[in-house]
One Martini backbone bead per residue (centre of mass of N, CA, C, O) as a GRO file, in nm:
protein
   95
    1UNK     BB    1  -0.162   0.810   1.624
    2UNK     BB    2  -0.184   0.540   1.454
    3UNK     BB    3  -0.302   0.245   1.403
    4UNK     BB    4  -0.225  -0.050   1.329
    5UNK     BB    5  -0.204  -0.245   1.071
    6UNK     BB    6  -0.425  -0.486   0.944
    7UNK     BB    7  -0.414  -0.839   0.825
    8UNK     BB    8  -0.491  -1.065   0.568
    9UNK     BB    9  -0.385  -1.273   0.347
   10UNK     BB   10  -0.675  -1.423   0.273
   11UNK     BB   11  -0.952  -1.477   0.129
   12UNK     BB   12  -1.179  -1.718   0.033
   13UNK     BB   13  -1.133  -1.605  -0.286
   14UNK     BB   14  -0.815  -1.486  -0.294
   15UNK     BB   15  -0.821  -1.205  -0.186
   16UNK     BB   16  -0.632  -0.955  -0.098
   17UNK     BB   17  -0.612  -0.804   0.225
   18UNK     BB   18  -0.638  -0.457   0.357
   19UNK     BB   19  -0.647  -0.280   0.662
   20UNK     BB   20  -0.716   0.068   0.683
   21UNK     BB   21  -0.699   0.351   0.909
   22UNK     BB   22  -0.867   0.590   0.813
   23UNK     BB   23  -0.925   0.944   0.888
   24UNK     BB   24  -1.065   0.961   0.613
   25UNK     BB   25  -1.312   0.985   0.343
   26UNK     BB   26  -1.065   0.931   0.155
   27UNK     BB   27  -0.873   1.083  -0.038
   28UNK     BB   28  -0.554   1.243   0.043
   29UNK     BB   29  -0.323   1.450   0.139
   30UNK     BB   30  -0.029   1.423   0.249
   31UNK     BB   31   0.156   1.436   0.547
   32UNK     BB   32   0.423   1.441   0.738
   33UNK     BB   33   0.298   1.235   0.948
   34UNK     BB   34   0.224   1.021   0.740
   35UNK     BB   35   0.516   0.965   0.648
   36UNK     BB   36   0.641   0.900   0.926
   37UNK     BB   37   0.425   0.659   1.000
   38UNK     BB   38   0.504   0.499   0.763
   39UNK     BB   39   0.608   0.194   0.622
   40UNK     BB   40   0.463   0.257   0.341
   41UNK     BB   41   0.458   0.378  -0.006
   42UNK     BB   42   0.191   0.425  -0.251
   43UNK     BB   43   0.089   0.443  -0.602
   44UNK     BB   44  -0.199   0.469  -0.831
   45UNK     BB   45  -0.206   0.699  -1.084
   46UNK     BB   46   0.005   0.886  -0.926
   47UNK     BB   47   0.178   1.144  -0.765
   48UNK     BB   48   0.404   1.187  -0.536
   49UNK     BB   49   0.523   1.358  -0.298
   50UNK     BB   50   0.835   1.459  -0.221
   51UNK     BB   51   0.842   1.361   0.081
   52UNK     BB   52   0.779   1.070   0.014
   53UNK     BB   53   1.018   1.010  -0.172
   54UNK     BB   54   1.246   1.096   0.042
   55UNK     BB   55   1.181   0.866   0.263
   56UNK     BB   56   1.225   0.561   0.130
   57UNK     BB   57   0.905   0.422   0.123
   58UNK     BB   58   0.877   0.373  -0.186
   59UNK     BB   59   0.664   0.219  -0.413
   60UNK     BB   60   0.633   0.083  -0.741
   61UNK     BB   61   0.296   0.077  -0.924
   62UNK     BB   62   0.301   0.150  -1.250
   63UNK     BB   63   0.212  -0.158  -1.358
   64UNK     BB   64  -0.080  -0.093  -1.325
   65UNK     BB   65  -0.336  -0.142  -1.522
   66UNK     BB   66  -0.596   0.079  -1.696
   67UNK     BB   67  -0.635  -0.089  -2.006
   68UNK     BB   68  -0.694  -0.436  -1.935
   69UNK     BB   69  -0.875  -0.471  -1.710
   70UNK     BB   70  -0.948  -0.627  -1.421
   71UNK     BB   71  -0.756  -0.881  -1.417
   72UNK     BB   72  -0.494  -0.722  -1.458
   73UNK     BB   73  -0.519  -0.526  -1.221
   74UNK     BB   74  -0.553  -0.741  -0.998
   75UNK     BB   75  -0.295  -0.904  -1.047
   76UNK     BB   76  -0.094  -0.668  -0.988
   77UNK     BB   77  -0.199  -0.597  -0.706
   78UNK     BB   78  -0.156  -0.870  -0.572
   79UNK     BB   79   0.147  -0.886  -0.607
   80UNK     BB   80   0.209  -0.630  -0.443
   81UNK     BB   81   0.072  -0.708  -0.177
   82UNK     BB   82   0.234  -0.959  -0.115
   83UNK     BB   83   0.501  -0.821  -0.092
   84UNK     BB   84   0.426  -0.625   0.124
   85UNK     BB   85   0.341  -0.831   0.339
   86UNK     BB   86   0.618  -0.968   0.356
   87UNK     BB   87   0.776  -0.710   0.443
   88UNK     BB   88   0.610  -0.655   0.702
   89UNK     BB   89   0.656  -0.930   0.835
   90UNK     BB   90   0.965  -0.918   0.844
   91UNK     BB   91   0.988  -0.657   1.006
   92UNK     BB   92   0.831  -0.760   1.251
   93UNK     BB   93   1.024  -1.009   1.316
   94UNK     BB   94   1.295  -0.811   1.337
   95UNK     BB   95   1.216  -0.655   1.616
   0.00000   0.00000   0.00000
């Protein structure tokens, strides 16, 4: 089982950070245990496997633009990460 994800709300420069304990060095195909252990699942610029979609843990991040430059991409990603962190924080407090 993976270690719990840890995060900081914001870095000194205002960039939202999330530290994820990857078991592999880079992107990889998700496995059934990955899906089962995940609190939430999202993809940017790719299609998720059917088992991930069926899990009910998927968030849609398809609005992160890849053709409008870094500021637009960063802005959309930061908005999504802030929502995700709020959801994880709420779920943790409700346990």
